[in-house]
C-alpha positions in Angstrom: -19.0 0.3 11.5 -15.8 -1.6 10.5 -16.3 -5.2 9.1 -14.7 -7.7 11.4 -12.2 -10.4 10.4 -10.9 -13.1 12.8 -7.2 -13.6 12.6 -5.2 -16.7 13.6 -4.5 -15.2 17.1 -8.3 -15.1 17.6 -8.3 -11.4 17.9 -11.0 -9.4 16.3 -9.5 -6.8 13.9 -11.3 -4.0 12.0 -11.1 -3.8 8.2 -10.8 -0.3 6.9 -14.1 0.8 5.3 -14.6 2.5 1.9 -15.0 5.9 3.6 -11.3 5.7 4.8 -10.2 5.6 1.1 -12.7 8.2 -0.2 -10.5 11.1 0.8 -7.5 13.1 -0.5 -4.9 10.7 -1.7 -1.9 12.1 0.3 -4.0 12.0 3.5 -4.9 8.3 2.9 -1.2 7.6 2.1 -0.1 9.1 5.4 -2.8 7.4 7.4 -2.2 4.0 6.0 1.1 4.0 7.9 0.9 1.7 10.9 -2.1 -0.1 9.5 -1.9 -3.9 8.6 -2.1 -5.5 5.2 -3.6 -8.9 5.6 -4.2 -11.8 3.2 -5.7 -15.2 4.0 -4.0 -18.0 1.9 -4.4 -21.8 2.0 -1.3 -22.2 4.2 -2.5 -19.6 6.8 -2.5 -15.9 7.4 -0.1 -13.3 5.9 0.1 -9.9 7.6 2.5 -7.0 7.6 2.5 -3.5 9.1 2.5 -0.8 6.4 5.7 1.3 6.9 6.0 3.2 3.5 3.6 4.5 0.9 3.4 6.9 -2.0 0.5 9.0 -3.2 -0.5 9.3 -6.9 -3.1 11.7 -8.2 -4.8 11.9 -11.6 -4.6 14.2 -14.6 -2.6 16.8 -12.7 0.2 14.4 -11.6 2.8 13.6 -14.4 4.1 10.6 -12.4 0.7 8.9 -12.4 -0.6 6.3 -14.8 -3.7 8.4 -15.1 -1.9 11.6 -16.2 -2.9 11.1 -19.8 -6.4 10.0 -19.0 -8.3 6.8 -18.5 -6.8 3.8 -20.3 -7.5 0.1 -20.0 -4.5 -0.3 -17.8 -5.4 2.3 -15.2 -9.2 2.5 -15.5 -9.6 1.1 -12.0 -8.1 4.4 -10.6 -11.4 6.1 -11.5 -13.6 3.5 -9.8 -14.7 2.9 -6.2 -12.3 3.9 -3.5 -10.9 0.9 -1.7 -10.3 -1.2 -4.8 -6.9 -2.7 -5.5 -5.0 -1.4 -8.4 -2.3 -4.0 -9.3 -0.2 -3.6 -12.4 2.9 -5.3 -13.9 6.0 -3.1 -14.0 9.1 -3.4 -16.1 8.0 -6.8 -17.3 9.1 -8.2 -14.0 7.1 -7.1 -10.9 3.6 -6.7 -9.7 2.9 -3.5 -7.6 -0.1 -3.1 -5.2 -2.0 0.2 -5.0 -5.3 1.0 -3.4 -7.7 3.4 -5.1 -8.6 6.7 -3.4 -10.7 9.8 -3.9 -14.4 9.7 -5.1 -15.7 7.7 -8.0 -14.7 9.5 -11.2 -11.6 11.2 -9.6 -8.4 9.3 -10.3 -6.1 8.5 -7.3 -4.2 5.7 -5.7 -1.7 4.9 -3.0 1.2 2.6 -3.7 2.0 0.4 -0.8 5.8 0.4 -0.9 7.0 -1.6 2.2 5.7 -3.8 5.0 7.1 -5.0 8.3 6.3 -8.7 8.4 4.1 -9.8 11.3 2.5 -13.2 10.5 3.1 -15.9 8.0 6.8 -15.1 7.8 7.8 -18.7 6.9 5.3 -18.5 4.0 6.8 -15.2 2.9 10.3 -16.7 3.0 9.2 -19.6 0.8 7.5 -17.2 -1.7 10.5 -14.9 -1.8 13.2 -17.6 -1.5 14.9 -15.3 1.0 15.7 -15.9 4.7 16.5 -12.4 6.0 13.4 -10.8 7.4 14.3 -7.4 6.2 14.4 -8.7 2.6 10.9 -10.1 2.6 8.7 -7.0 2.0 10.9 -4.0 2.1 9.9 -2.7 -1.3 6.8 -2.7 -3.5 7.8 -5.7 -5.7 9.1 -7.6 -2.7 5.9 -7.4 -0.8 3.7 -8.5 -3.7 5.9 -11.6 -4.2 5.9 -12.3 -0.4 2.1 -12.1 -0.4 1.6 -13.9 -3.7 -0.2 -10.8 -5.2 -0.6 -10.7 -9.0 -2.8 -8.9 -11.5 -5.5 -11.3 -10.5 -6.1 -8.9 -7.6 -6.6 -5.9 -9.9 -10.1 -4.5 -9.0 -10.3 -6.6 -5.9 -12.4 -4.9 -3.2 -10.0 -4.4 -0.2 -12.8 -3.4 2.1 -13.6 -7.2 2.5 -12.5 -10.6 1.3 -9.1 -12.3 0.9 -6.9 -9.1 0.9 -7.7 -6.3 3.3 -6.1 -3.5 5.3 -7.0 -3.5 9.0 -7.1 -0.6 11.5 -4.5 -0.4 14.2 -3.4 2.4 16.5 -2.4 5.5 14.6 1.0 7.2 14.6 1.9 10.7 15.8 3.1 13.1 13.2 6.6 13.1 14.7 7.0 9.5 13.7 6.4 10.1 10.0 8.9 11.3 7.4 8.1 12.4 3.8 10.2 12.8 0.7 10.0 12.8 -3.1 8.7 9.7 -4.7 11.2 6.9 -5.8 11.7 5.5 -9.3 9.7 8.2 -11.2 11.2 10.6 -13.8 8.6 13.3 -13.5 7.0 14.6 -10.4 9.7 13.2 -8.2 10.1 16.5 -6.4 6.6 16.4 -4.9 6.7 15.3 -1.3 4.3 12.4 -1.7 6.2 9.5 -0.2 5.5 8.8 3.4 7.2 6.4 5.8 7.8 5.6 9.4 11.0 7.2 10.6 13.8 4.9 11.7 12.0 1.7 10.6 14.4 -0.9 9.2 11.8 -2.3 6.8 11.5 0.9 4.7 12.7 0.3 1.2 15.6 2.8 0.9 16.9 6.0 2.3 16.2 9.4 0.7 16.4 13.0 1.9 13.5 13.5 4.2 11.5 16.0 6.1 9.3 15.4 9.1 5.7 15.3 8.2 3.7 17.7 10.4 0.2 17.3 9.0 -1.8 17.9 5.8 
């Protein structure tokens, strides 16, 4: 059963359970597309449709923080699936990931871009931007728009203030894949997934249509 959250529109929505995340990382990354990231703040509800993700594995993935083993920074990647992995990048930005695989197997999905749905005025204030396509069309932008910092590292995204909710799925023909962005090693692996022709995707890159696992 999915836990139930009541949103501002008084519609019951289903929070993704731990079993959703306890699977192969690239499968989770693909199936997060079209789902909704939701955060309750004092001013109201923030929500956005996930339109772009990237999969990161463990010891076998040179682009992953866990490639060299468990460290204090990335230890949460080995913990329960469904936990948030939030880290500070380049001394400037917070990035939001959700842990995947089984306990003891490192994996996480970076949430790269959102299509804003609710709380747009709050996002504009947080981002100090007015253009809607500039609010959450990138991993650092969306954390700023949602006010997500390292305080959320280890937060259980299967319940509480920050969750992902289940919406209707997408057909394979609506999904593109490409190499990951902003990594020097492992960038050739086709582990970035996004909704084709969506204007909130972070940037263009040579793509292929994703046709399944």
